[in-house]
C-alpha positions as CSV (number, residue, x, y, z in Angstrom):
1,X,4.6,21.1,-104.7
2,X,1.4,20.3,-106.4
3,X,0.7,18.2,-109.5
4,X,-1.8,20.3,-111.5
5,X,-3.7,18.3,-114.1
6,X,-5.6,20.9,-116.2
7,X,-9.3,21.0,-116.9
8,X,-11.0,18.8,-119.4
9,X,-14.4,18.9,-117.7
10,X,-16.0,15.9,-119.5
11,X,-18.7,14.4,-117.3
12,X,-20.7,11.4,-118.4
13,X,-24.0,13.3,-118.6
14,X,-25.6,10.7,-120.9
15,X,-25.2,7.9,-118.4
16,X,-28.5,6.9,-116.7
17,X,-28.5,8.4,-113.2
18,X,-25.2,10.1,-113.7
19,X,-24.3,12.7,-111.1
20,X,-21.1,14.5,-110.3
21,X,-19.4,13.3,-107.1
22,X,-16.7,15.7,-105.7
23,X,-14.0,13.7,-103.8
24,X,-16.4,11.0,-102.8
25,X,-15.1,8.0,-100.8
26,X,-15.2,4.8,-102.8
27,X,-14.7,1.2,-101.7
28,X,-12.6,-1.2,-103.8
29,X,-12.6,-5.0,-104.1
30,X,-10.1,-7.4,-102.5
31,X,-8.8,-10.2,-104.6
32,X,-7.7,-13.2,-102.5
33,X,-5.2,-14.8,-105.0
34,X,-3.1,-17.5,-103.3
35,X,0.2,-15.6,-104.0
36,X,-0.8,-12.6,-101.8
37,X,0.4,-11.8,-98.3
38,X,-2.0,-12.0,-95.4
39,X,-1.2,-8.8,-93.6
40,X,0.1,-5.9,-95.8
41,X,-3.1,-4.9,-97.5
42,X,-5.4,-5.3,-94.5
43,X,-3.0,-3.1,-92.5
44,X,-2.9,-0.5,-95.2
45,X,-6.7,-0.4,-95.3
46,X,-7.1,-0.5,-91.6
47,X,-8.8,-3.9,-91.7
48,X,-8.2,-6.9,-89.5
49,X,-6.3,-9.7,-91.2
50,X,-8.4,-12.8,-91.5
51,X,-5.8,-15.4,-92.4
52,X,-6.6,-15.3,-96.1
53,X,-4.1,-14.0,-98.7
54,X,-5.0,-10.4,-99.7
55,X,-3.2,-10.2,-103.0
56,X,-4.8,-7.1,-104.6
57,X,-7.2,-4.3,-103.8
58,X,-8.9,-3.0,-107.0
59,X,-10.1,0.5,-107.6
60,X,-11.9,1.0,-110.9
61,X,-14.8,-0.2,-113.0
62,X,-13.4,-3.6,-114.1
63,X,-16.2,-6.1,-114.3
64,X,-14.4,-8.6,-112.0
65,X,-14.1,-6.1,-109.2
66,X,-16.1,-2.8,-109.6
67,X,-15.6,-0.1,-107.0
68,X,-18.7,1.4,-105.3
69,X,-19.6,4.6,-103.5
70,X,-20.5,4.5,-99.8
71,X,-24.2,4.0,-100.6
72,X,-23.4,1.0,-102.7
73,X,-23.9,2.7,-106.1
74,X,-21.4,1.5,-108.6
75,X,-18.6,4.0,-109.6
76,X,-19.3,3.1,-113.2
77,X,-22.8,4.8,-113.1
78,X,-20.9,8.1,-112.9
79,X,-17.8,7.5,-114.8
80,X,-18.7,4.9,-117.4
81,X,-16.1,2.2,-118.0
82,X,-12.8,3.6,-117.0
83,X,-9.8,2.9,-119.2
84,X,-7.6,2.2,-116.2
85,X,-7.5,0.1,-113.1
86,X,-5.6,1.2,-109.9
87,X,-4.5,-1.5,-107.5
88,X,-2.8,-2.1,-104.2
89,X,-0.7,-5.3,-104.7
90,X,1.1,-7.4,-102.2
91,X,3.0,-10.6,-103.3
92,X,4.2,-13.2,-100.8
93,X,5.2,-15.7,-103.4
94,X,6.1,-15.2,-107.1
95,X,3.4,-14.5,-109.7
96,X,3.3,-16.1,-113.1
97,X,5.9,-15.4,-115.9
98,X,3.9,-13.4,-118.4
99,X,3.7,-10.9,-121.2
100,X,0.9,-8.7,-122.6
101,X,0.1,-7.9,-126.2
102,X,0.6,-4.6,-128.0
103,X,-2.4,-2.8,-129.5
104,X,-2.2,-4.5,-132.9
105,X,-1.8,-8.0,-131.4
106,X,-4.7,-7.4,-128.9
107,X,-7.0,-6.3,-131.7
108,X,-6.1,-9.2,-133.9
109,X,-6.3,-11.7,-131.1
110,X,-9.6,-10.4,-129.9
111,X,-11.0,-10.7,-133.4
112,X,-9.7,-14.3,-133.6
113,X,-11.1,-15.2,-130.3
114,X,-8.0,-15.8,-128.2
115,X,-7.8,-12.5,-126.3
116,X,-10.5,-11.3,-123.9
117,X,-10.7,-7.8,-125.3
118,X,-9.1,-5.7,-128.1
119,X,-6.9,-3.6,-125.8
120,X,-3.2,-3.6,-124.8
121,X,-2.3,-3.9,-121.1
122,X,0.6,-1.6,-120.2
123,X,1.4,-1.7,-116.5
124,X,3.1,0.7,-114.1
125,X,4.2,-0.5,-110.6
126,X,5.5,1.8,-107.8
127,X,7.0,0.1,-104.7
128,X,5.7,1.1,-101.3
129,X,8.0,-1.5,-99.6
130,X,11.2,-3.1,-100.9
131,X,10.0,-5.1,-103.9
132,X,11.6,-7.8,-106.0
133,X,10.7,-8.6,-109.6
134,X,11.9,-10.1,-112.8
135,X,11.5,-7.5,-115.5
136,X,12.5,-7.6,-119.2
137,X,15.5,-9.3,-120.9
138,X,18.9,-8.6,-119.4
139,X,21.5,-7.1,-121.8
140,X,23.2,-10.0,-123.6
141,X,26.7,-9.3,-122.4
142,X,25.5,-9.3,-118.8
143,X,23.6,-12.6,-119.3
144,X,26.6,-14.2,-121.0
145,X,28.8,-13.2,-118.0
146,X,26.2,-14.6,-115.6
147,X,25.8,-17.9,-117.5
148,X,29.5,-18.4,-117.7
149,X,30.0,-17.8,-114.0
150,X,27.3,-20.4,-113.3
151,X,29.1,-22.8,-115.6
152,X,26.6,-22.7,-118.5
153,X,28.9,-22.0,-121.4
154,X,26.7,-23.8,-123.9
155,X,23.8,-21.6,-123.1
156,X,26.0,-18.5,-123.2
157,X,27.3,-19.5,-126.6
158,X,23.8,-20.0,-128.0
159,X,22.8,-16.6,-126.6
160,X,25.6,-14.9,-128.4
161,X,24.9,-16.6,-131.7
162,X,21.1,-16.6,-131.7
163,X,19.9,-13.9,-129.2
164,X,17.5,-14.1,-126.2
165,X,14.3,-14.8,-128.1
166,X,15.8,-17.9,-129.7
167,X,17.1,-19.1,-126.3
168,X,13.7,-18.7,-124.7
169,X,12.2,-20.7,-127.5
170,X,14.9,-23.4,-127.3
171,X,14.2,-23.8,-123.6
172,X,10.5,-24.1,-124.1
173,X,10.8,-26.7,-126.9
174,X,13.6,-28.7,-125.3
175,X,16.4,-27.8,-127.7
176,X,18.3,-26.6,-124.6
177,X,18.0,-28.7,-121.4
178,X,16.2,-26.7,-118.7
179,X,17.0,-29.3,-116.0
180,X,20.8,-29.0,-116.6
181,X,20.5,-25.3,-116.1
182,X,18.5,-25.7,-112.9
183,X,21.0,-28.3,-111.7
184,X,23.9,-25.8,-112.3
185,X,22.1,-23.1,-110.4
186,X,21.8,-25.4,-107.4
187,X,25.6,-25.4,-107.2
188,X,25.8,-21.5,-107.4
189,X,25.4,-18.9,-104.6
190,X,24.5,-16.1,-107.0
191,X,21.2,-14.4,-106.3
192,X,19.9,-15.2,-109.8
193,X,20.7,-18.8,-109.3
194,X,19.2,-18.9,-105.8
195,X,15.9,-17.6,-107.3
196,X,16.0,-20.4,-109.9
197,X,16.4,-23.0,-107.1
198,X,13.5,-21.4,-105.2
199,X,11.3,-21.4,-108.2
200,X,12.3,-25.0,-109.1
201,X,11.0,-26.1,-105.6
202,X,7.6,-24.7,-106.5
203,X,7.5,-25.7,-110.2
204,X,10.0,-28.6,-110.6
205,X,11.8,-28.8,-114.0
206,X,9.7,-26.2,-115.7
207,X,11.4,-24.5,-118.7
208,X,10.1,-21.1,-117.3
209,X,12.3,-21.6,-114.2
210,X,15.4,-21.7,-116.3
211,X,14.2,-18.8,-118.5
212,X,14.3,-16.5,-115.5
213,X,18.1,-16.5,-115.8
214,X,17.7,-14.3,-118.9
215,X,15.7,-11.6,-117.2
216,X,16.7,-8.6,-115.1
217,X,16.4,-9.5,-111.4
218,X,15.7,-6.1,-109.7
219,X,14.9,-4.9,-106.2
220,X,13.0,-1.7,-105.9
221,X,13.2,0.6,-102.9
222,X,10.0,2.5,-101.9
223,X,9.1,5.1,-104.5
224,X,11.0,3.4,-107.4
225,X,9.0,2.1,-110.3
226,X,8.7,-0.4,-113.2
227,X,7.0,0.4,-116.4
228,X,5.9,-2.9,-118.1
229,X,5.2,-2.2,-121.8
230,X,3.8,-4.7,-124.3
231,X,6.0,-7.8,-124.8
232,X,8.0,-7.3,-121.5
233,X,8.5,-10.8,-120.0
234,X,8.1,-10.3,-116.3
235,X,7.1,-11.8,-112.9
236,X,6.6,-10.1,-109.6
237,X,8.5,-12.0,-106.8
238,X,7.7,-10.3,-103.5
239,X,6.8,-7.0,-101.9
240,X,4.0,-4.4,-101.9
241,X,3.2,-1.4,-104.0
242,X,0.7,0.5,-106.1
243,X,-0.1,-0.7,-109.7
244,X,-1.7,1.3,-112.4
245,X,-2.7,-0.6,-115.6
246,X,-5.0,-0.4,-118.6
247,X,-8.3,-2.1,-117.8
248,X,-7.7,-5.2,-119.9
249,X,-7.7,-8.9,-119.2
250,X,-5.1,-9.8,-121.8
251,X,-2.4,-11.8,-120.1
252,X,-0.2,-14.4,-121.8
253,X,1.3,-16.8,-119.2
254,X,4.4,-18.8,-119.9
255,X,4.9,-20.6,-116.6
256,X,5.4,-20.3,-112.8
257,X,1.7,-20.9,-112.4
258,X,-0.9,-23.6,-112.2
259,X,-3.0,-21.7,-114.7
260,X,-3.0,-22.5,-118.4
261,X,0.1,-21.4,-120.3
262,X,0.4,-20.7,-124.1
263,X,4.0,-20.9,-125.2
264,X,3.3,-20.2,-128.9
265,X,1.3,-17.0,-128.0
266,X,3.9,-15.9,-125.5
267,X,6.7,-16.2,-128.1
268,X,4.6,-14.3,-130.6
269,X,4.0,-11.4,-128.1
270,X,7.5,-11.5,-126.5
271,X,9.7,-8.5,-127.1
272,X,13.1,-9.8,-126.2
273,X,14.9,-6.4,-126.8
274,X,17.4,-6.1,-123.9
275,X,16.2,-3.7,-121.2
276,X,19.3,-2.1,-119.6
277,X,17.6,0.1,-117.0
278,X,14.3,-1.4,-116.0
279,X,14.0,0.5,-112.7
280,X,12.7,4.1,-112.8
281,X,13.9,6.4,-110.0
282,X,11.5,7.8,-107.5
283,X,9.4,10.6,-108.9
284,X,6.2,12.6,-108.2
285,X,4.7,11.5,-111.6
286,X,4.9,8.3,-113.7
287,X,3.2,8.0,-117.1
288,X,1.5,4.8,-118.1
289,X,2.7,4.5,-121.6
290,X,0.0,4.6,-124.3
291,X,-2.9,4.6,-121.9
292,X,-3.4,8.4,-121.6
293,X,-3.0,8.5,-117.8
294,X,-0.3,8.8,-115.3
295,X,0.1,8.2,-111.6
296,X,0.9,11.3,-109.6
297,X,2.1,11.6,-106.0
298,X,0.5,14.3,-103.9
299,X,2.2,15.3,-100.7
300,X,0.2,16.3,-97.6
301,X,-1.3,19.7,-98.1
302,X,-0.9,19.7,-101.9
303,X,-3.6,19.5,-104.5
304,X,-4.4,18.9,-108.1
305,X,-7.2,19.6,-110.6
306,X,-8.7,16.4,-112.1
307,X,-8.7,16.5,-115.9
308,X,-10.3,13.0,-116.1
309,X,-12.5,10.8,-113.9
310,X,-9.8,10.5,-111.2
311,X,-9.2,7.9,-108.4
312,X,-6.9,8.6,-105.5
313,X,-5.6,6.2,-102.8
314,X,-4.4,7.9,-99.7
315,X,-1.7,6.7,-97.4
316,X,-4.3,6.1,-94.7
317,X,-6.1,3.6,-96.9
318,X,-9.0,5.8,-97.9
319,X,-9.8,5.9,-101.6
320,X,-11.7,8.8,-103.4
321,X,-13.3,9.6,-106.7
322,X,-13.0,13.1,-108.1
323,X,-15.0,14.4,-111.1
324,X,-13.2,16.1,-114.0
325,X,-12.5,19.8,-113.4
326,X,-12.7,19.5,-109.6
327,X,-9.9,19.9,-107.1
328,X,-8.2,16.9,-105.4
329,X,-7.1,18.0,-101.9
330,X,-4.6,15.9,-100.1
331,X,-4.7,16.3,-96.3
332,X,-2.4,13.2,-96.2
333,X,-0.2,11.8,-98.9
334,X,-1.8,10.0,-101.8
335,X,-1.3,8.4,-105.2
336,X,-3.8,9.8,-107.8
337,X,-4.6,8.9,-111.4
338,X,-4.7,11.9,-113.7
339,X,-4.5,12.6,-117.4
340,X,-1.2,12.1,-119.2
341,X,-1.3,15.6,-120.6
342,X,-1.5,17.5,-117.3
343,X,1.3,19.8,-116.4
344,X,3.2,20.1,-113.2
345,X,3.3,23.5,-111.4
């Protein structure tokens, strides 16, 4: 089966030195964040592990990690600034608890000087190994049952009467006692409680540790996905996969990190609407909501026609750029970024 993404043929002819590259190999940029694993990304790329954490491998034109062609020329000289960033991500320890703004919030925050750019940052993650994450607010009935099983009737009652957004705020501002929740979790064998205890060992007494009890704890199998829209409170926990996101730096952190947090801004961007089914089943195509692109799986021997400036990451670790209107041939399996309006054959 092929994923055909029909012709838009818009090449950046006005860019200085712009030329059309047809399935040209590109080299991404490794990000050595301390939460990364030391072996998964090097092994995927065919590189020798060097003992450092290899957290992410970026493929795009983002200013903090721009991809290049084999001759060292920046990808951006051909494509201009791409609206997306493709990543290989491998987490050995949990990432920060965070949200991202919607389009209106991002524009307003950028104008006011507290966001880095005026763009929203939807994210799509597809697991290539078993992957654990916290993703979105759990349905209230499920959270109430969990809290009562752990012995947290007061928190359950508050959740019923006020809703998850209010409980998150109560924990941040001390109206509910985060440490009592953490202590109760230490006496429970439930997986959600065990994660609270693990996080508390890393960030003792933080309200964000207790807040994780309100979120869906999910384990993805290879090929399954998460779509993280604006306001989704989430944290990756462990595992490896492919991430497609809008090329934005707008992250609002609420804890589980040594980086600055902004509780007020997080509460303003938080969408606490319960998310009943956060995990998307395995598919050959996932759309990145609101970004105009999607991530398409090409099987060995299949092909697609690029309708945008397209980046593909093959299963053997080689990445390619393909110009609009040209054919993407897949001799081995790959994940490729294409336009959201393309149609499957």
